N, C-alpha and C positions, 0 to 999 in steps of 0.2 A: 665259317663258324663250325666248331665241333658239335657232334650230336648231343653230348652231355650238356654243353653250354646252351644249345637250343632248347633242350628239355627243361633246363633250370629256369630259363626265361619264361617258359610256359607255366611252370610251377609257381613262380613268383606272381605272374599275372592272375592266376587262379586264386591264390591266397589273397591278394589285394581286393579282388572283386568280391569275394565271399565274406571278408571281414568288413569291408566298406558297406555292403548292402544292408547289414543289420542296423548300424547306427554310426554316423560319421564321428561321433564323440569317442568311439573306441579306437580310432586310428592312431597308431604309434609310428613315429618316424622310422623308416626302413624296417618295418616289422617283418616283411617278407624275407629279409636277409638275416634274421636272428639265427644264431648257430644251431639251436635245437631243431628249428624247422629245416635247416640245410642238412642236418644229420638225418632227419626223417626222409628227405628227398633221396639221399644216397641209399636208404634202406630198400627202395624200389628195385635196386640193381643187385640185391642180395637174395639168397634162396628164401622162399616163403612169401607169404602175403603180409605186408605191413598192416598192423592192427589199428582199428579205430581207437582203441583204448590209448595206445601210445601217442597218437596224434592229439587226442583230447587232453592228455596229460601235458604234452608239450605246449599247446596253445594256452591251456590254463596257467601254466607256470609263467609263460611269457606275458600274459595279461593279468598277472596276480594282483596288481594295483587296481586295475579297472574292475576286477572281480570282487575284491574285498574292501577297498578303501575309497574308491572314487565316489563323488557325490552322485554321479550318474552310473551306477554299477551295471556292469554287463551281467546278463542273466545266465545261469547255468545251462538252461535249454538252448540259448543262443550259441554257446561254445560248442555244444554237442552237435547242433544242426550245421554250424559252419564247418566243423571237422568232417562230418559226413559228406558234405557237398564237395569240399576240397579234395578229399581222398577219392571219391567217386569220379569226379571230373578228370583228375589227373590219371587215374588208372584207365579210364575209358580212352583217354588220349594216347597213352602208351600202347594199349592194345591195338588201337586203330593204326598207330605208326608201325606196328609189328615189332615193337621193341621188347615186349614181354608177352608171355603166353602162360595161362594157368590151366592145368590139366582138369581141375574140378571147378564146378560152379560154386560161387560163394555170394554172401549177401553184402551189398554195399552199405546198407543201413545197419545200425546197431539194433539188436533185438531188444524187446522190452526188458528182459533180464539184464542185459549188458547196460542198457540205458539207466536202470536203477543203480547199478554198480558205479557207473560214471558219475551220476548225480551225487552219490554219497562221497565219492572222492573229491569232487569239486566243492562240496559243501564245507569242507574243512581245509584251511590253508596248511595246517600241519600235515594232514594226510596227503594232500596234493604234493607237497615238497618231497615227502618220503617216497611216494610213488614215482616221482620224476627221477630221482637219483637211483632208484632200484632198477630202472631200465638200463643202467650202465653196469649192473652187477653180473659177474660171471659165476656160473654155477660150478660146484666142485670144491676142492680144497681151498680154503680161504687163506692163501699164502701171502697175499699182498693187499691186506685190508687198508682202506682209507676211511677215516671218520670225518663226517661232514656235519658242521653245525652252522646255523645262521647267526647273524650279528646279535640278535635278541636272545639267543639261547633257547628258542622255542622248539627247535628240532635237533635231533642227534641220530644219525643213521650211519651204519658201517656197511660199505660195499667192497667187493673184491675186484680189483683192477686186473688181476691175473698176470701181472708183469711187474718187474722191479724198476722199470724205467718211468713209471708214473704216466704212462701213455694211455690215452683213452680216445673216445670219439668226440665229435663237436658238441658243444653245449654243456660240457661238464664243469669246467672251471669258470664259475660265475663270481663276480666281485662281491656280491652280498653275502657270501659264505666263507667259512673258514675250513680249510682242508688240512687234516693231520695224517701223515703216513705212519701207521702203526707198525709197518714192516721195517721202518727206519728209526726205531726207537722213539716213537711218538713225536717226531719232528714236524713242524709246520711246513706245508708247501708254500713257498714264498712268492713264486712267480710261475707263469705258464705262457706258452706260445701256441698259436695255431699254425699248422703247416698249410699254406695256401694251396687251393686246388685239390685238397684231400679231405678225408673225414677224420683227421687226426689232430689231437691236442696233446701237448707234453708238459708235465709239471716239473718244477725244480725246487729243491730244498734251500735254494739261495736266490739271489736276484739276477741271475745270469741272463734272464730273458731280455733285460735292458741292453745287454752287450751284443745281441744279435738282431736288433731291430733294424739295423742298416741293411741287412740282407733281405731283399725283396721277397724271398721265398717264405718268410715268417712274419707273424704279426703277434705282438705282445697283447695278451688278452686278460692277464690277471697279475696283480701284485699286491702284496700285503706288507 
């Protein structure tokens, strides 16, 4: 078993335990394998310390129905607490394994100021959705903008993918949203694939994703 695969299994176990412990009603099938969470897993192997805000936003987006529409709604505080525990347990695991090393001390828990910010984000579905997609935005010249709208038209946000291949990280192309490439003459992105074993997704302006599903290296994740 590869080291990354071993770490991912530990990551998934930690997620399951910490989501389960708050309330069994919040369990979602294969929650630990949701693309946004897998993307966050890969961020531990990049420079810098993965932020608690990004994890809260990811979990909030993945549990948006339980957060806003379920009869047994999950509480904002539960999402923040679960995110803190998941992040801390996995970071301590990686440090113990000698996989990562941080030069400076940092807080595992969110400060009261950050908690207030996170609570405000989770309190609004519209704000949460925008914050989620802004984690994919590249700073600098907005040469390859993509506009994202949900099916209800309640949100509209423009982010810069920073490439003309419509390539981005896991968790971006989600079926409940409409994606329009402004860099390609405001054309809709019609389909997208995930490149298995990587942190990459690629969108297309046509339905070609269907034509490559027979290749085991790819998985079709989006079609409109």
